[in-house]
N, C-alpha and C positions, 0 to 999 in steps of 0.2 A: 487690379489683380491679385489673387488670393496668396498669402506669404506660405512661402512652403515650410513645413515640419520636419524633423528627423523623425526615420525611421526607428523605431522602439525595437532594441535587441533584447527580443523576451525570454530570458533568463529561466524564468519559471517553466514555458512549455519547452525548452530544451530540455531540461533535468527532468521533466517527467519522463520525455522520449529517452534519454538515458537510462533512466531507472527501469522503465519498461524491458531495455534490450539486457540491462545487467540480470534483471527477474528471470528472463529465459534464460540467461548462460549459469545461472545461480539453478536450475532445476537442473540443466542438462549434465553439470558438473558435480552435483549431490548424489547421483546414482553413482558416478565413477568414483566419487571421494569417501562418501559414507555417512558424512556429516555436513550440516551447514558451514558457511563462512563463520568467524566470528568476530567482533568490533567491541572491546572494552574501552569504555569513556571513564575517566577518574575526574569526578568533582570535587572540589573541596570549599566547603562555606555554603551560602548561600545568596551569591550575586543574582538577582531575578533575571538578567539579562542572560547570563549562562547557563539556567535552569531551564528557560525558554530554549537557546540552542539546544542543549543537551535532550529535550524531549523533541524536538524537530528532527534531530540525526537520530534517536531511536524509533521514532515514527518511521523515519524513510529504511531504517535495517528492515523494519518489520515489512515493509513495501516488498522490498526484494529478497527477502528469504535470508537476512541477514541476521544470526543470534547475537543478541546485545548482553556483554557483562558487566553493565554499569556499574561504577564502586562509587559511593558518596560519602564523602567524609566531614565531619563538624571542621569547622572555621580554624580551631585550634589544633589539626592534626600535625604532626612533626614531620619534619623531612625524612627520618630516620622510615617512619611510617610507611608513607607514601613510596620510600624508595624499596622497600621490602615488597608493596604488593607490584610495583612494576617488576620486580625479579621475578616474582612468583607467576606474572602475566606472560612474561617472556619466555618460560617453563611450560607454560599449558597448551596444549596440544591444541585446544579448542578454539584458541583465540590467532588471528592472524593480523590484525590492526589494535595498535593501541593509541590511545589520544589523551594527553592532559589538557582539560579545558581550562583556558587561560582568559582572563588574569587570574592568577592565585593571590592569597591573602600576603602580605607583604614580608611576612616574616619568613616565606619558603622562597628558594632559590629555582626559579622555575628552569634557567637554563640546564642547571646541575641534575632536574630532573629529566629532560628533555635528551639529554645524554646518555641515561641510564637504560632508556628504551633500546631494544634490538635493532638497529638498522632493518632489519627485513619485516618489523612489524610496525614500522613508523608510519601510519596511517596519514599524519600530517607532513610528512616529507620534509622534517627540518632537522633533523638530524645532520651532524658534521657531516656523514659518509654520503648522504643522498643531497645533502647543497653541494658535496664536490663533485659527485657524477653530475649533476647540473651543469656545474664550473666547466668541465669538461666535456660535455655533451653526451656522456655515455647515458644508457639506458638505467634508469632507477624511478624511485617512488618521487613525483613530484609535488610540492607545497600546493595546496589544495585552490586557495582562491586564485592565485597566477595561472594556474593551470585552468582552471574555469574560465578566465579570461579567454586564454589562450582558443580554446575550445568552442567559445563564444563566436569569436572571430571566424574560426576556419568555418561556422555551421553557418553563418551569413555571408560566406566567401569573399570578404574583405582580405585583399591582396596588401600582405608587408613588404614585401620585398623592397627595400631601398626607400622607404617611407619613415619620415620624422616621426619617431618616438618619444613621448616626453612622458616619466613617470614621476608622479609628484608624491614624495614619502619614500624615505629608506629603511622602512624597517625589514627584520628578518623574516616577518611574517609574508609582508606582500612586495616591498619596495623593490629589494635587492633580488629575488628570485622573478618577478615580474621583469626586472630589467635584462636579467640574462636571459630570460625565455625567448623575449623581445629580438635582443642581439642574436640569439640563435635561428630566428626567422628571419635574419636578414636584414633587419631594421637598424637605422642610427640611432642610438639611444641617449638621450640627456636624462640625469637623475636631477631632480630640484627635490627641495625641502627647504626646511623653516628658516634656515640660513643664506638661501639663496637670494641673490641681488637681482633687482628687475626684473620678477618673476611674470609679471604681463607680456614682456619682450620674448620670455622665452618658453610660454605657454602656447602664444600667437601663434609661434614655427610649426605647431604641432601638427602633423596630419593624423595622428594617433594619440590623444590625452588620457592619460591612467590617473584619475585623482585618489590618492589613499593615504590621506591626510588626518581624517578625523575632526576636521573643521566643518561646522555645518555651513553649506551654501557659500564657501569661501571662492568656488571657480565661476564668475559670473561673465556675461555674456560677450566682453570687452576683451574676456582674456583665451577667447576660444576664435580660432581661424574659420572662416566658412568654408562649409564643406567637411569640416574636421570628423572624427572618430572618437566619442567622449563616451569613456569607461569610468562609471563610479562608483567605487568599492567602498565608501564610505556608509556608515550605518550610525546615524546619532539620533538621538530620541528629544525631542523638540516639544516645550510643554507649551501649549496653546493658552492665551489669555482666561479661557473660562475653565481652565484646570486640566483639561483633557489634554493626551498626547499623540504625537505622528512621528513616525520616522521619517528622518531626510538624510539626504547623501551629503558629500561635499560637493556636488555642483549643484547650482541652482537652474532646478530642472525647466521651470517654466519658459525663462529667461535663454537658455541656452539652447534649449528643443529648436526657436528661431533662426538658429546659426549654423547648427552641427548637420553632419546628413545623418549620421547614425547616434544613438544616445542609450544608456541603459537606465531602467528606473530606479526608485529605491522608495518601497520593495520590491522586488521581483525581478530584478536585475543579476547581479552577481551571487547575491545570496545564496539560490538554490542551486546555482552552479558549484557553488564552493561544498555544501554538503555533497552533491553528485561526485566529485571527484575523490572524495572521502571514501563514499561507497565503492569507489573503482580500485582505488587505492589498495582497499581491503582486500577486495576480490582478486587483484594482480598477486597480493601475497599469498592468498589461497591458491590460487593457480599454480604459483612457483613452487609452492611447497610439494604439490601433486606431481610436478615435474621430475623433480629432485628425488621424490620418493620413489619413483618408477625407473630412475637411473641408478639407484642404489641395487634395486633387483635383478 
């Protein structure tokens, strides 16, 4: 009998569908508002991975009709210079979303810069006000990667109520907001991390396993419950013996696909969904401004 392999959760195809819907929405809104939505991405230094991400974001913006206000600073840019830039963007009516591309050079305090972004322009959903909305279950801008994961699960009609979900990783970017969103969807949630003991016994209980630790292919087949849904948030660059490189996730895809029922690939899984949610957050801020402007008149 032929071994059954997991069904692929195609984030790339879903992201394209979302972008197409957003593009239609922008076209109809722009006639009412009189300008396109605007996203400003601040990048510092010349980290090649960051540069590639910024290019992807700007291309995606162009596709849906969002104006890009990208600002690229040298690696030695000062904290004060970047704070001034953020304050100017907060006041700029053409800009609906602001994003600081991480990681930043070591001399800069990323947390302090994120706090300077106006909460209603926080395209990444990482400001304490927006994280507070998430904790309370209120409406607000949501952290892009976990929001993208939730949208992917929803699109494939994967039931979450009462399921055991294990989130590997506790970062403020992914792990913590991911756990809160799963909790909001009525999952029983465990957060595991680098100090967790008996990791295999924790992960093998998961109906939904989210790997977000940044360690290449650390999730092996024996760590996965048969029939589980496995979401791979990791993006790690692996150098092959011949000097070429490839992208790999935190999950050993080839082994785990024979155990799981659903699995995301890397690339083409969570990455494109993150960008789609960034665009959606920017357009949500754009719409909200229009609603507020209408109320004033």
